[in-house]
N, C-alpha and C positions, 0 to 999 in steps of 0.2 A: 190385223195383228198390232197390238199396242206395244210401243217400244218401252224397254226398261231403261232406267238411268244408266249412263255410259259407264259408271264405275262398277256396276254390278254385272259381272260377266254372264253371258248367256249360259244357262245350264239346263240340262234336260231332266225331267222327272218322269222316267219311263217306268210304268207299273208293269212288272214282268211276272205274271202269275206263273211261276215255274212249273163214317164215324162209327169208330166201331161202336155202334149202338147194339150191343149183343142182345139178341132176343132172349131175355130172361137170364141168360148165362152169368151322363149325366151331368155357381149360378148356371142352370140351363140358359141358353140364349132365349130366356123365357119366351114363349108363353105357356109351355105345358110342363106339368110335373109328373106326367104319366110314365116317364122313362125310368124312374126308380120305383121299386115295389113298395117302398115306404114313402109317402108324400114328404117332400123336402120343405123346409121353411121358405116362406115367400122371399123373393129378392126382386130388386128393381131391374128394369130392362137396361141392357148396355146401350151406351150412346157413342156415336162417332164424334171424335174431337175435330174441331174445324182446322182448316189449313192443310189438308192432305192433298198431295199432287196426284193427278189421275194417271197413274202408271201401273202396269202389271207385268208379271214375269212372262217370258216367252217360253212356250212349251214346244220342245222338239222331240224327235225320236232318239233312240240310243240310250247310253248310260247316263248316270246322274253325277254331276260335279257338285260338291258341297259349296255352299255359300258361306263366306267368313263373316261371322256376326259377333260384334262386341256386345256383351251384356253385363254392364257394371251392376253393383248392388242397387236395389231399389231404395230411394230416398224416403224416409219416414219422417213426416212432419213432427215437430215438437208438440207435446201435449197429447200424444196418442197413448192411450192406456195400455197396460200390459197385455190384456186379452186381445185387444185389437192388433197390437204389435205381433203377437203370436200368430194370429190369423194371417197377417201380411207375410210373415216369414214362411208359413206353410204354403201360401200362394206362390211365393218366389221359388221355393224348392220344387214344387210341382211343375211350374212353368219351365224351369230349366230342364227338368227331367223329360218333360214332354218334347221340348224342342230338340234335345239331344237324341231322344229315341226316334224322332222322325226320320233321321238320316239326311235331312235337307241341309243342315247347318254344321259347320265347324265353329264351335262357340269358344270365345275367350271370355272367361268369367273374371270375378274380382281378383283372384290370385294371379291370373295371367296379366291383368291390367295394372297390377300394383307397381310395375316398373315405370309407369307413366307419372309425370308430375302434373297432374290435372290442375287447372286453374279456376274452374267454375265459369269460364267464358266459353260459350258454345263453339264459336268458330275455331278457337285455339284447341279446345279439347277434341273436337272432331278430327282435326289434323293429326293430333296425337294418336287417336284410335286408328286412323288410317295408316299411320307410320308402322303399325304392326300388321299391315296387309289386310286389315278388315275392310269389308265393303259396305257394311251397314252397322248401325248401332241401335240397340233397343234400350231406351231410357224410360224409367217409370218413377212416379211419385205416389205415395199412399198416405192416407190420413183417416181419421175416425169421424163419423157423423152419427152421434147418439149411439145406438146399438148396432151400427153397421160400419164396415170399412169400405173405403173408396180407393180404387186404383186407377190412375191415369197413365196409360202407356203409349209411347210413340216409337215408331220405327223411322229412322232417317237414312237416306242415301248419303254416304260420307263425302262423295266427290261433289255433289251439288248442294249438300246440306239441306235438301228438301225433306220435309215430313211426308212420308209415303203411306203411312197407316197410323191412325190414332184412335184409341178406344178408351172410354171411361166405364168402369164396372162398379156397381154398388151392391153389396150383399151382406147378409148376416155372417157372423164369424165362422159358423160351421159350414159355410158354403165356399170356403177359401179354395179348396181343391177344384171344385166345379167351375169357379171363376177362372182359375188357371187353365183348366182343360178347354174352356170356351175360347179364351184368348189365344191359346196355342193353335187351336183349330182354325181360327180366323187368320193367323199368321201363315199357317201352312197353305190355306186356300189362296191367300194373296200371292204368295211366291210361286205356287205350283199350278194353280187352277184346279187342284183336286182337293177334296175334303180330307181333313185330318180325322184320326180315329180316337182322339183322346176322350171323347164323350161316349164312346161305345162301351159295352159291357160284355162279360162272358158268364153264361150260366153253366153250372156244373153240379154234380152230386158228390157229397162228402159224408163220411161217417165220423167226423170230428167230435160229435156229441154222443156217440154211441149208437145212433140210428142213422141210416142212410137218408139224407134229406137233400133238397135242391137249394143251391146257394147262387148268389150273384156276386160278382166282383168287377171293379173297374178294369179297363183294358190292360192296366199295368200291374194287376194283382192286388191293388189296394182296396180298402173299403169293402171287405167281404161281409156279406150279411145274408141271413137265412131267408129263403122264400117259402119253404114249407116247414111244418112242425107236426107231421103226422105220427111221429114216434113209431115209424114202420120202415118199409123199404120204398123209397121214391127215387127215380132215376130217369135217365134219357131225356133231359130237357131239350126242347126244340122251340126256337123263337118264331113267332109270327112275323112276317115281313113288315108289318106295320109297327112292330116294336112295342105293342101294347099288351100282348099276351104271350105266355109261354105254355106249351103243352108238355106233359110229362106222364110217366107211368108210375103208379103207386099201388102197393099191396095193402093199404090201410083198411080197406073194406073186405079183405080176404083175397079173392082172386085178383090178379092184376088188371087194372082198368086204366084208361087214358083220361086224363083230366086237363083242364087249363086254368091258369090263374091270371086274373086281371091285375096288371102291375100298378095301376093307379089306386085300386081299392084293396087289393089283397084277396078279393073274393075268388073262390075256387068253384068250378062247375064241372060235372062229368061230361065227357064227350062220348066215350064208348066204354060201357061197363059190362055188357052182356057178352056171350060167346066165351071162348077159351083162349087164355094166354095172349091177351092183347098187349102189344109192345111196339117199340121203335116208331113213334109218331114223327111226322114231318108235315109242315104247312106248305100249301101251294104258293106260288109267287104272288098271287093276289090276296092271299089269306082266307079265301073262301072255302077251300077244301083241305082235307087232311088225309094223308096216306099213312098206313100202319100195317102191322103184321098180326095175324091171328092163326091159331091152330085149328085145323078141320080134320077130324078123324085121325089125329096124330101127325098130320102133315102141316107145315107152316106155309101159308100163302099171304099174298099182299092184297089189301083192300083200299079203296078210296071212298071217302064219305064227305058230305058237306061239313062245314066247320062245327056244326052242332051235333054231328053224328048221324044225321038223317041221310037218306038216299045212298045207302050203303051198297057198294058193288065190289065183286071180286074181280081182280085184274090179272092174276096169274093162276095157272092150273098146270102144275108139273109134278112129277113123282119126286123131284128133289125138294130141298128146303129153300124157300124164297123168303127173304127177310131184308130188313134195313133199307126201306125205300127212301129216296131223296129226290124231291122235285128239282127240275132244272130252273135256272133263273127266269126263263121266259114262260115257265109253267106248262110246256108242251110235252115234256119227257120225264121219265123216272129212271134213275139209276138204282140198282138194287143188287143184293148178293144172292147167288143161287148155286146150289150144288147139283143142278140138273145134268152137268157134264162130268160129274164125279166130285172133284175137290171144289170148294167154294171159290167162285170167281165173280167179278163185277160184270153186270149186263146193263144195257140201256134199252128202254122200250118207250113207245108212246104211252100217254097216260091211260089209254083204253086197253093197254096190254098188247098192242100190235107192233110190228116192225122191230122185232127183237134183234139186238146186236150184242155180241160178246166183245168186251174191251180189254180184259186182262188174260194173259196167257202164261205168265211167269209166276213163280212162287207156288207154294203148296196150299195156301189159304189167303184169299183176298177178301176184304170185308170193310163195310162202313164207308161207302163213297160219299164225298161232299163236293159239290160243284164249285168251281171258281166263280167269282162274281160276274165275269163276262161269259160264262158258259162254255169256254173252250177247253177246259181241263177238269179232271177230277183228282182229288187227293183221297187216299185210303190207306188202310193198314195191309201190309203184305208180309207173309211169313216166308223168310228166306233162311233156311237152317232151323235153329232151335228157338228163334225169337222173332217178334214182329218188328218191322220197320215201317216208316212212313214213305209212301211213294206218290208221285204225280204222273199222270198219263195225259198226254196231248190227244184229244179225241179225234182230231183230223188225221194225225200221222200215226196214232197208236204208239207213240214213242214214250218210253217210261224212264223217269229218273228217280232213284231212291235217295231220299234226303237225309236219312239218319244213319247211313252206313258208318260203322265204326263207333257209334255212340253207345255207351254201355246201357244195358237194360232192354226192355221190350216196350215198343212204342205203338200206341193205338189211338183211336177216336179222334182223328184230325178234323179241324174245322177252319175255314178260311176267315180272315178278317175282311171287312167289307171293302177295303181298298185293294185287296188281292196281293198285298205285300208281305203278309205274315200268315203263319199257320200255328194254331194252338193244338196241343195234343196231350195225352196222358202218357206218362213214362213209369213203368214199374221196375224198380231196382231195389235190391235188398228187402224184398217182400213188402214194399211200400209204394203206393201210387201217387205221383205228383203231376201237376199240370205245368207244362212248359210252353213257351212260344218261340218259334224260329222266325227270324227275319230273312226272307228269301234272297234279298239283294246281297247280304253279307254272310249268311249262314250262322249268324250269332244266335245263341240259344239262352233263354232266361227262364228261371223257375218262377212261376206265379203263385202257386198254392201248394203247400207242403204239409200243413197240419192235418194229421189223420191221413186217410186215403181219399184221394180226389180223382174223379174220373169223368168221362163223357162231357168234355167242354163243348159248348155251342156258342159261337160268336154272334152278337146281336147285329142287326142291320144298323145303318146310320140312324141317329135320332132325328125326329122331324125338325125342320128348320122353322 
């Protein structure tokens, strides 16, 4: 266990993991550009700045105490053009928002620090930051190099005045937010030992253009961009665990088929287009198989096939409706919805259809299970009364907690963030569907997408490093 500087109190970063896919009813820390469905402009690799001390945070169990971080305004060198200055401003705004959203820091920004008579002398100014009970300070300088902006950022421990993390990023102006997301994830990783989620994305379907299409957005709801343009009904996006493909359902050829899109090229390929009423796809943990639902003689059953649609096999056979399969993180089990006992409930079985276990017993309608990243819990929509709520069930104890009790509207289609600390879901209120995200540590809820009707969010895995 590596020791943290004495002025930074030990804090714990405990991840406490606390869809309804209705059957028909991102500078990347280069080297890859495949994470966005539209290739991004090239940017240079980030560099470590020299002189960083070899210390990391200590990870313990239990709750999380926030670290007090001073974050003064970024210094912009003279001679920086207006468009570069705007990119630097967008970088700073996104970085502050990322760090605040992480829950790791209590940040004092320029307004809080305005009471200090800073001198420009590092030793003196660091003592002034410390006088406001800050433990660390993040200082950054930015400037322009031809058609790119450069940011050099350092984290210092205020007691020792040691540089504990330093990075230099260089990118084109339109990459300012991705540069910020990359830096914030590095900071989160340094202090907690766990990856940040600022470079993750959420896929969803929306009718904002008049047709229901698949879209992507950054984890914070920014940078919304279309993934399909079929001018038809496309829905139920499902990320491949490798992050390079998304499967979805579309009616553009007539009957609903399952397709996948390559995010690097935008190329779309059919997976399953024969049979009746194909819906609700989900990739296996290794990305080699896909589970989905199809109708046989008017009854809905679950099938598993290889990624390209070959080696098709039926894995449920019941008189009830079986739908919305979801692979477990280790790839050995499927959670799914079944009405075999009457009302729809969540069941778990091996991927071959054996060892069936019922896991929900409350509520009149339970649907759309999504596994927590560690595989110990499922989140799903449950109808309690006249509306749906989001619930989490511990699979070992079968203990259930309803997360959206008292929240106006009906809540469906939950999906876990890859760090297990957040759940995105769709909320229908006043006849309009929005996508929201809940932070499980605090219960804080934020709206991410509200233009048009937005449904069926699916959170990406971590991007490749």
